[in-house]
N, C-alpha and C positions, 0 to 999 in steps of 0.2 A: 505495499500499502504503500502507493507516494503522501512523502510527510506532510504538507497542505493539504492533503483530504482526512488526515488522522489528524492536526490539528485541531480541523474545525467538526468531527466527529465526537473530539472532547469537549468542544467549546460549546455544544448542543448538549450532550449530555450533563455538564456542569449545569445551564441553563435548565433543564426537564428537574434536576437533580437541587435543585434550591428553590423551584417550583411547589415541589414533594415539603419540602425542609417550613416553608414556610406554611402549607397545608395539616402541617402535621404539629408546628407551633399554634397555627388557632385554635387548631381541634382540642389541644390542650387549657389552650386560656377559656374555650368556651365550657370546655368540662372539667377542669379545674385535675384532670388523670391523662396519661395518655390512651389510644386507642387502643383497643380491645379487637378481636375479630370482626371482622364483618358491618364495622362501623366505621367506615374511611375504604374508599376506594383503595384497592390492594398491590394500585401503581405508588402510594403515598404514604404507608406502612415502612417501621421501621425497616422493619426486612429488607424491603423491598431499596431502600434508601441506604443498606452497608452494602448488599450484594450492587448498585451501580457506582457506588464508592468506591469499591473495590477495583469495577473493571474499568474505571475511569483512570486508577492508577495505574492500574497493568499496562492502560495504551501510553499509558506518558511515560512510564518508565523505556516502555519499547522504543517510542520516538526518542529516549534516548541513546537508547544504544546505538538507532540506527544515526545520529546526529557524530 
């Protein structure tokens, strides 16, 4: 994959992560606790956010190796 394409992909991943974290935090503020299963879109759950952070990190590390 070209370096410019990889960094654009990572940028999109980080943007969606920011949206998910905002949704997660808004839920916590409204309800005073983190969401339970099925209370929030599965894309915005803590585990989904963690998996996508790990994937973004892996892509950045690959980009570092390619440079």
